[in-house]
C-alpha positions, 0 to 999 in steps of 0.5 A: 241039365240043371236041376229042376224042382217041381211041386204042386198042390190043390191047396197051399195049406198042404205044403206044410212039411218042414223039410220036404213036400210029401207026395210031389206031383208027378209021382215020378219026380223026386221028393222036393228039398227046400234047399233053394229057400234060404230062410227056413222051411216051407212053413216059414215060406208060406207064412212070410213070403207067399201071398194068397191070390186075390180076385183076378181083375184082368179082362184082356187076352194077351197074344204070344208070337213064336218066332222060329228063327236061326242065327245063320238065317239071313231073312230072320232079322227082319222077322224078329224086328217085325215081332218086336214092333208088334210087341212094342205097339201093344205093351203088356198085351203081346209077348215074343218067344224066339224059338231057335229051330227049323221044321226038322228041329235043330237044323242047319240055320241053328247049329254052331259054325265056329269057323264062321264065328257062330259059337253061341248055342241058342237051341235046346231040347224044347226048341228042337221038339217045338220045331219038329212038332210044328214042322215034320209032325204037323200034317199040312204045315206050311213050316218049311224053313225059317223065318216062320211063326205063330200068333198064339198058334191060332189057325190061319186061313190055311188051317195051320198055326204056322205062318209067314211074318207078313201075316203076323201083324194083321193076325195079331191085331185081329186076336187083340181086337176080338179080345176073347179071353177064355182062360185067365192067369195070374202069377207071383214069383219070388227069387232068392239070389243067394241060392238062385232059387225061383219060386213061381206060383200060378193060378189058372181059371177056365172062365170060358168053359173050354171043353178041350184038354188044357195045359199050362206051359212055363218057359224060361227066356233070356231077355237079350244077348249080343251074338253074331247073326247073318244078315239079308246080304249074307254079311255078319253082324257081330253085335246083333242083339237077340231078344226073348230067347227060349231057353227051357221049360221049368218042368222039362215038359215042352207041351205042359201039364194038364189042368185036371182035377188034381190041380183044381180047388173047390172054386174050380181054379187051378194051381201050379207051383214051381221051384227052379234053380236058375242056371248060372249062365243066365243073369236074374235081371236078364231073364223072365218066365212066359206062362201060357195055357194051350189047347191040347187039341187045337194047339191054340194059346188062349192067354199068356203072361210074363213074370220077370225074375228081377 
């Protein structure tokens, strides 16, 4: 697994060590080295690179479609196309995450089958955990196979966030129309090609006074990749373009970190800062971060934003 560095502070002024950040959060993490910043130390970074957040002018709730898929799932290309269509019809308001997992985690539709030409690894620890959670571990889940998905994990009439592709469009439209923004987000990302260091800063604001525990999740996605995919007639498309592939979380926490007092400033806003070494197998101009806030009780995703690395 690639080295992941994580830092956080209530006030950015606390990050003033020349070589490392003292008392990193969580305490179990190693002390943070500034080796991924090529131009000096933390003092130089915050003086010359970082820009303090201004007022967040966003008033719209964005929607996340999680498409649970597999490269040997012959019904999955149609679902992926449906998700992409909804995203394209609502630019900047709808984002897609292709989660290569089944209800048991990594199942038969995700695993490698070199003899049949399926040599690309799309699954990982995050996809495996998400699939198993919304499948096996979710009481009454309708998620029995691929393709299935969520619309911001909003519960449908069956009381479960998992739903078939035929309901994605009307449920996405309903959430977009209601436009009930409970938690606002803004972020800035700085990338340094020489070290492949990603510095991501996020501000979260619980403007709807949600009382349930809230958690922030930051995921790395690969924009696109050409690799074989089974089609509906059981043939194989060797030049199929896979989109928005979920590859990892920046802090190895599938379900994120809590918006708690340790992350809150005097104005009631929450700040999270991540330092991440982009793995060599992903091109910076073909990768992005999805940042979202989830309700730890209901699982609903209240808002999501996207930041491209380059």
